[in-house]
N, C-alpha and C positions, 0 to 999 in steps of 0.2 A: 505494499499500500504505499511505499516510501517511495517506492520507484514510478506511484503513478502516479503521488504527490506533484514530483519532481516533472513530470514527465506535463504535468497537467496546467502549472506554474509557469513552463516554460513557454507552451505551446496558447495559452487562454493573449500571455503578458508580452512574447517574442524576447524576456533574457535569457542566458545562456545560468541551472544553479548557479552553479561559485558564483556572482551578484546579485541571491537573493540569498541573504542575512537570515536572515528565516527559515529558511531549511535547514543551517546546518547548527543556528540552535532546536534548534527541534530535531533533532536526529542525534544531537549529544544528551537529549532532556529524552525524550518521547523510553516510555516501555514496552521492551514490544513482544511482544504476548504469543500465544496459540490460538488464532479463530477456532471459539466453540462450535461442535456440530446441532445443527440445526437437525429441528427433524423432520420439516420439509420446506419444499423449498419453499419464498414467501413473496423475493421480486417475479415481476413483470420482464426482469432483464439478472438471468442468472447471475451472470458472474456480481450479479452488486450482495447477492448473499452473504461475498466472502466480506463483504464492511460489513454484514448487517453480525456477522460472525465473527467479528472482528472487535464489535463494540456488547455486547454483550460477556467475550473471558476478558477485557479492558475494563467490562463491568462497569462504562461508562455512561454519564449523563446525560447527554446532545455525540448524537453527532450535525456537524457544518456538511451540508455539499451543495450544488447548482446540478444538480443526478435529479429528472423527477421520477425516473424510475424510484429511487429512493422519496426524494420530495411526498409525492403518491399517498409513500405510505402516511403519513403525521412523524407514526413512533413508531414501533417495534420493541419488546417485552421489556417497556419500561423508560423506553430512551426516545428523547422527542429528534424531529429532524427534523433544521431547521436549516434552510440558505443562509448564508451567512450574511445577506441584509438584514433577513429576518434577526436573528440573533444580535447584529450592533442593533436594530431598534429594540426586541425586546432587556436587552440590557444596557441601553445608555440612556437612563434617566434615572432619576435620582431616588435611591433606596434600596434602588436594583444589587441582589449579588451575583454575579456572572457561575458562579459554580451551583443553581439555583436550574 
């Protein structure tokens, strides 16, 4: 998933991964987990089940994605699925805690 993030940022913003300081910091701080086993397919795009399985294994609170196949779910196993814009909008209000 780190490689997919790198490629997506390169493709969407046209910059080399080495020019994105966020990626270096993310790789240094990310905790790698093995994806959980899902009981059955969930997404209309089967490749996105890996995102859900990884979020479950990591005990994530939220998935940030621009992928419509994930966003249409709104949540999975108690994990919110938000676009980056929706996340910023939800957490950029006084009194909001980005961890909730």
